[in-house]
ROVOKE-307778 format. One record per residue (C-alpha): x, y, z; residue in three letters. Coordinates in nm, 3 decimals, always signed. Layout:
<domis>
<east = X&north = Y&up = Z&rest = ALA>
...
</domis>
This chain:
<domis>
<east = -0.780&north = +1.785&up = +2.828&rest = MET>
<east = -0.518&north = +1.687&up = +2.544&rest = THR>
<east = -0.293&north = +1.395&up = +2.467&rest = LEU>
<east = +0.051&north = +1.481&up = +2.470&rest = VAL>
<east = +0.280&north = +1.270&up = +2.194&rest = ILE>
<east = +0.670&north = +1.361&up = +2.284&rest = ILE>
<east = +0.890&north = +1.327&up = +1.966&rest = ASN>
<east = +1.251&north = +1.299&up = +2.228&rest = PRO>
<east = +1.464&north = +1.379&up = +1.880&rest = ASN>
<east = +1.446&north = +1.680&up = +1.746&rest = ALA>
<east = +1.332&north = +1.644&up = +1.381&rest = SER>
<east = +1.023&north = +1.843&up = +1.325&rest = THR>
<east = +0.957&north = +1.593&up = +1.003&rest = ASP>
<east = +0.960&north = +1.276&up = +1.222&rest = VAL>
<east = +0.700&north = +1.446&up = +1.484&rest = THR>
<east = +0.539&north = +1.544&up = +1.183&rest = ASP>
<east = +0.484&north = +1.202&up = +1.030&rest = GLY>
<east = +0.387&north = +1.086&up = +1.415&rest = ILE>
<east = +0.070&north = +1.370&up = +1.356&rest = ASP>
<east = -0.033&north = +1.257&up = +1.055&rest = ALA>
<east = -0.008&north = +0.859&up = +1.147&rest = ALA>
<east = -0.247&north = +0.928&up = +1.469&rest = VAL>
<east = -0.478&north = +1.209&up = +1.257&rest = ALA>
<east = -0.763&north = +0.897&up = +1.220&rest = PRO>
<east = -0.762&north = +0.866&up = +1.624&rest = LEU>
<east = -0.832&north = +1.217&up = +1.714&rest = ARG>
<east = -1.238&north = +1.083&up = +1.544&rest = ALA>
<east = -1.279&north = +0.964&up = +1.930&rest = TYR>
<east = -1.266&north = +1.344&up = +2.062&rest = GLY>
<east = -0.950&north = +1.367&up = +2.313&rest = THR>
<east = -0.771&north = +1.637&up = +2.162&rest = PRO>
<east = -0.338&north = +1.506&up = +2.034&rest = ILE>
<east = -0.068&north = +1.717&up = +2.032&rest = ARG>
<east = +0.261&north = +1.651&up = +1.888&rest = CYS>
<east = +0.556&north = +1.780&up = +2.037&rest = VAL>
<east = +0.949&north = +1.789&up = +1.972&rest = THR>
<east = +1.199&north = +1.804&up = +2.212&rest = LEU>
<east = +1.460&north = +2.079&up = +2.067&rest = PRO>
<east = +1.758&north = +1.954&up = +2.291&rest = GLU>
<east = +1.721&north = +1.598&up = +2.161&rest = GLY>
<east = +1.934&north = +1.484&up = +1.895&rest = PRO>
<east = +1.838&north = +1.442&up = +1.487&rest = PRO>
<east = +1.801&north = +1.127&up = +1.530&rest = GLY>
<east = +1.764&north = +0.857&up = +1.832&rest = ILE>
<east = +1.968&north = +0.538&up = +1.671&rest = GLU>
<east = +2.189&north = +0.459&up = +1.999&rest = SER>
<east = +2.152&north = +0.395&up = +2.395&rest = GLN>
<east = +2.391&north = +0.697&up = +2.432&rest = LYS>
<east = +2.142&north = +0.913&up = +2.272&rest = GLN>
<east = +1.802&north = +0.742&up = +2.426&rest = ALA>
<east = +1.959&north = +0.797&up = +2.772&rest = ASP>
<east = +2.036&north = +1.190&up = +2.721&rest = LEU>
<east = +1.704&north = +1.295&up = +2.600&rest = THR>
<east = +1.551&north = +1.172&up = +2.973&rest = VAL>
<east = +1.620&north = +1.504&up = +3.162&rest = ALA>
<east = +1.471&north = +1.687&up = +2.909&rest = PRO>
<east = +1.223&north = +1.503&up = +2.794&rest = MET>
<east = +1.093&north = +1.507&up = +3.178&rest = LEU>
<east = +1.083&north = +1.920&up = +3.209&rest = ALA>
<east = +0.904&north = +1.906&up = +2.832&rest = LEU>
<east = +0.629&north = +1.677&up = +2.976&rest = ALA>
<east = +0.601&north = +1.917&up = +3.311&rest = ALA>
<east = +0.549&north = +2.213&up = +3.128&rest = ARG>
<east = +0.220&north = +2.047&up = +2.935&rest = GLN>
<east = +0.012&north = +2.160&up = +3.195&rest = THR>
<east = -0.271&north = +2.029&up = +2.953&rest = ASP>
<east = -0.188&north = +1.704&up = +2.929&rest = ALA>
<east = -0.417&north = +1.384&up = +3.027&rest = THR>
<east = -0.182&north = +1.134&up = +2.917&rest = GLY>
<east = +0.154&north = +1.080&up = +2.757&rest = PHE>
<east = +0.303&north = +0.893&up = +2.440&rest = VAL>
<east = +0.705&north = +0.873&up = +2.440&rest = ILE>
<east = +0.766&north = +0.852&up = +2.075&rest = ALA>
<east = +1.057&north = +0.657&up = +2.043&rest = CYS>
<east = +1.119&north = +0.287&up = +2.001&rest = PHE>
<east = +1.365&north = +0.251&up = +2.313&rest = GLY>
<east = +1.130&north = +0.380&up = +2.537&rest = ASP>
<east = +1.381&north = +0.642&up = +2.657&rest = PRO>
<east = +1.255&north = +0.791&up = +3.028&rest = GLY>
<east = +0.939&north = +0.566&up = +3.001&rest = LEU>
<east = +0.966&north = +0.476&up = +3.372&rest = HIS>
<east = +1.140&north = +0.787&up = +3.462&rest = ALA>
<east = +0.776&north = +0.988&up = +3.305&rest = LEU>
<east = +0.579&north = +0.719&up = +3.524&rest = ARG>
<east = +0.748&north = +0.775&up = +3.817&rest = ASP>
<east = +0.728&north = +1.207&up = +3.791&rest = GLN>
<east = +0.341&north = +1.152&up = +3.691&rest = THR>
<east = -0.027&north = +0.986&up = +3.773&rest = HIS>
<east = -0.123&north = +1.018&up = +3.427&rest = LEU>
<east = -0.132&north = +0.727&up = +3.179&rest = PRO>
<east = +0.240&north = +0.713&up = +3.007&rest = VAL>
<east = +0.274&north = +0.505&up = +2.711&rest = LEU>
<east = +0.595&north = +0.403&up = +2.517&rest = GLY>
<east = +0.565&north = +0.310&up = +2.170&rest = ILE>
<east = +0.764&north = -0.019&up = +2.168&rest = GLN>
<east = +0.609&north = -0.190&up = +2.452&rest = GLU>
<east = +0.268&north = -0.105&up = +2.289&rest = SER>
<east = +0.344&north = -0.211&up = +1.966&rest = ALA>
<east = +0.477&north = -0.535&up = +2.118&rest = VAL>
<east = +0.153&north = -0.581&up = +2.329&rest = ALA>
<east = -0.093&north = -0.502&up = +1.998&rest = THR>
<east = +0.108&north = -0.698&up = +1.823&rest = ALA>
<east = +0.041&north = -1.003&up = +2.038&rest = LEU>
<east = -0.281&north = -0.999&up = +1.989&rest = THR>
<east = -0.259&north = -0.978&up = +1.572&rest = LEU>
<east = -0.026&north = -1.278&up = +1.527&rest = GLY>
<east = +0.172&north = -1.539&up = +1.668&rest = GLN>
<east = +0.523&north = -1.437&up = +1.609&rest = ARG>
<east = +0.608&north = -1.087&up = +1.538&rest = PHE>
<east = +0.912&north = -0.902&up = +1.352&rest = GLY>
<east = +1.049&north = -0.612&up = +1.395&rest = VAL>
<east = +1.153&north = -0.368&up = +1.137&rest = ILE>
<east = +1.519&north = -0.162&up = +1.225&rest = SER>
<east = +1.659&north = +0.090&up = +1.165&rest = ILE>
<east = +2.088&north = +0.080&up = +1.234&rest = LEU>
<east = +2.229&north = -0.259&up = +1.325&rest = PRO>
<east = +2.309&north = -0.122&up = +1.656&rest = ALA>
<east = +1.958&north = -0.056&up = +1.731&rest = SER>
<east = +1.891&north = -0.435&up = +1.786&rest = VAL>
<east = +2.060&north = -0.495&up = +2.092&rest = PRO>
<east = +1.874&north = -0.252&up = +2.295&rest = ARG>
<east = +1.571&north = -0.380&up = +2.171&rest = HIS>
<east = +1.653&north = -0.725&up = +2.234&rest = MET>
<east = +1.749&north = -0.622&up = +2.617&rest = ARG>
<east = +1.353&north = -0.433&up = +2.590&rest = ALA>
<east = +1.177&north = -0.802&up = +2.463&rest = PHE>
<east = +1.393&north = -0.991&up = +2.740&rest = GLY>
<east = +1.215&north = -0.721&up = +3.055&rest = ALA>
<east = +0.888&north = -0.787&up = +2.895&rest = MET>
<east = +0.922&north = -1.159&up = +2.822&rest = GLY>
<east = +0.828&north = -1.220&up = +2.466&rest = VAL>
<east = +1.120&north = -1.359&up = +2.369&rest = MET>
<east = +0.922&north = -1.636&up = +2.269&rest = ASP>
<east = +0.705&north = -1.453&up = +2.098&rest = ARG>
<east = +0.993&north = -1.290&up = +1.887&rest = LEU>
<east = +1.021&north = -1.407&up = +1.475&rest = ALA>
<east = +1.364&north = -1.184&up = +1.408&rest = GLY>
<east = +1.460&north = -0.810&up = +1.434&rest = ASP>
<east = +1.646&north = -0.698&up = +1.164&rest = ARG>
<east = +1.792&north = -0.313&up = +1.077&rest = ALA>
<east = +1.761&north = -0.142&up = +0.702&rest = LEU>
<east = +2.067&north = +0.008&up = +0.789&rest = GLY>
<east = +1.949&north = +0.309&up = +0.708&rest = LEU>
<east = +1.956&north = +0.622&up = +0.997&rest = THR>
<east = +1.626&north = +0.815&up = +1.086&rest = VAL>
<east = +1.730&north = +1.139&up = +0.849&rest = ALA>
<east = +1.748&north = +0.860&up = +0.533&rest = GLU>
<east = +1.379&north = +0.698&up = +0.607&rest = LEU>
<east = +1.246&north = +1.041&up = +0.469&rest = VAL>
<east = +1.322&north = +0.916&up = +0.083&rest = ALA>
<east = +1.072&north = +0.714&up = +0.003&rest = PRO>
<east = +1.182&north = +0.516&up = -0.275&rest = ASN>
<east = +1.516&north = +0.400&up = -0.065&rest = ARG>
<east = +1.323&north = +0.336&up = +0.205&rest = ALA>
<east = +1.028&north = +0.204&up = +0.093&rest = LEU>
<east = +1.223&north = -0.080&up = -0.077&rest = TYR>
<east = +1.421&north = -0.178&up = +0.212&rest = ALA>
<east = +1.175&north = -0.170&up = +0.416&rest = MET>
<east = +0.967&north = -0.437&up = +0.171&rest = ILE>
<east = +1.296&north = -0.648&up = +0.149&rest = ALA>
<east = +1.315&north = -0.672&up = +0.526&rest = THR>
<east = +0.939&north = -0.720&up = +0.654&rest = ALA>
<east = +0.984&north = -1.037&up = +0.327&rest = LYS>
<east = +1.279&north = -1.173&up = +0.509&rest = ARG>
<east = +1.099&north = -1.162&up = +0.799&rest = LEU>
<east = +0.772&north = -1.316&up = +0.678&rest = ARG>
<east = +0.951&north = -1.591&up = +0.494&rest = ASP>
<east = +1.333&north = -1.678&up = +0.658&rest = GLU>
<east = +1.232&north = -1.610&up = +0.983&rest = ASP>
<east = +0.834&north = -1.678&up = +1.028&rest = GLY>
<east = +0.703&north = -1.359&up = +1.147&rest = ALA>
<east = +0.329&north = -1.353&up = +1.088&rest = ASP>
<east = +0.261&north = -0.991&up = +1.228&rest = VAL>
<east = +0.529&north = -0.703&up = +1.155&rest = LEU>
<east = +0.637&north = -0.413&up = +1.391&rest = ILE>
<east = +0.778&north = -0.090&up = +1.264&rest = MET>
<east = +1.098&north = -0.070&up = +1.430&rest = GLY>
<east = +1.081&north = +0.306&up = +1.459&rest = CYS>
<east = +0.845&north = +0.700&up = +1.497&rest = ALA>
<east = +0.959&north = +0.773&up = +1.090&rest = GLY>
<east = +0.808&north = +0.476&up = +0.927&rest = MET>
<east = +0.450&north = +0.601&up = +0.955&rest = ALA>
<east = +0.374&north = +0.656&up = +0.582&rest = GLN>
<east = +0.501&north = +0.337&up = +0.483&rest = TYR>
<east = +0.231&north = +0.122&up = +0.666&rest = ARG>
<east = -0.090&north = +0.066&up = +0.400&rest = ALA>
<east = +0.207&north = -0.006&up = +0.129&rest = ARG>
<east = +0.396&north = -0.271&up = +0.381&rest = LEU>
<east = +0.083&north = -0.453&up = +0.463&rest = GLU>
<east = +0.006&north = -0.474&up = +0.089&rest = ALA>
<east = +0.314&north = -0.609&up = -0.004&rest = GLU>
<east = +0.374&north = -0.883&up = +0.255&rest = THR>
<east = +0.020&north = -0.956&up = +0.344&rest = GLY>
<east = +0.068&north = -0.921&up = +0.691&rest = LEU>
<east = -0.062&north = -0.690&up = +0.941&rest = PRO>
<east = +0.156&north = -0.438&up = +0.994&rest = VAL>
<east = +0.184&north = -0.224&up = +1.366&rest = VAL>
<east = +0.277&north = +0.083&up = +1.341&rest = GLU>
<east = +0.402&north = +0.216&up = +1.716&rest = PRO>
<east = +0.293&north = +0.542&up = +1.751&rest = CYS>
<east = -0.091&north = +0.465&up = +1.675&rest = GLN>
<east = -0.045&north = +0.155&up = +1.884&rest = ALA>
<east = +0.072&north = +0.365&up = +2.168&rest = ALA>
<east = -0.217&north = +0.679&up = +2.130&rest = ALA>
<east = -0.477&north = +0.446&up = +2.109&rest = ALA>
<east = -0.351&north = +0.229&up = +2.400&rest = MET>
<east = -0.325&north = +0.604&up = +2.589&rest = ALA>
<east = -0.710&north = +0.697&up = +2.509&rest = LEU>
<east = -0.793&north = +0.373&up = +2.641&rest = GLY>
<east = -0.665&north = +0.429&up = +2.957&rest = ARG>
<east = -0.797&north = +0.837&up = +2.924&rest = ILE>
<east = -1.153&north = +0.693&up = +2.855&rest = ALA>
<east = -1.124&north = +0.434&up = +3.166&rest = LEU>
<east = -0.947&north = +0.681&up = +3.404&rest = ASN>
<east = -0.690&north = +0.396&up = +3.443&rest = GLN>
<east = -0.306&north = +0.478&up = +3.499&rest = SER>
<east = -0.008&north = +0.289&up = +3.630&rest = HIS>
<east = -0.057&north = +0.492&up = +3.963&rest = ARG>
<east = -0.408&north = +0.625&up = +4.061&rest = PRO>
<east = -0.452&north = +0.916&up = +4.256&rest = LYS>
<east = -0.530&north = +0.878&up = +4.614&rest = PRO>
<east = -0.919&north = +0.888&up = +4.660&rest = GLY>
<east = -0.993&north = +0.879&up = +4.259&rest = GLU>
<east = -1.243&north = +0.559&up = +4.142&rest = ILE>
<east = -1.182&north = +0.414&up = +3.815&rest = SER>
<east = -1.457&north = +0.419&up = +3.589&rest = HIS>
<east = -1.400&north = +0.016&up = +3.543&rest = ALA>
</domis>
């Protein structure tokens, strides 16, 4: 049985980065498979793009017959509740999981987003989660998903943005607001001195815990939790 991490965009480079980010979690024994949604856009950068991925993503998830849990690897958590309706298996979104993790690492979290257009949909999600009073700020890099793979430009922008979140907004924990940022986590922590939450790692770790405890949003009838 396998934890399936779905990248809802069509970039195999992003999927490869997700796979590398969660590699340390394979030591816990549950196989992890990262899959790409071929019908997705090159990068999800708007609400419309996020919404259009939901139906094909649900179909892709249904084809993962060996799945024991799912992670939706887009920081807007597209289709999170729809997939929870579709399956009794644990389903985690990287945005929701990253925020929940950040709240255990600091008092006020700051988010590094890709584009200014990403910020409003993040704010809607944070409002729905009831965590606005713990949000220090959400600042955009002004880079697309595709541009995140250029290390020099992306890392410089991320460090500068992270320091503004720390020094101007008062963040004491940072969240990387895109699945394509994983390779920069260690350097960002070193440059800022703050804990940095990589959302795919946060969601995968949470999903593995749910799997181990036989715990989900909708237990199968007749099942008894190990807890």
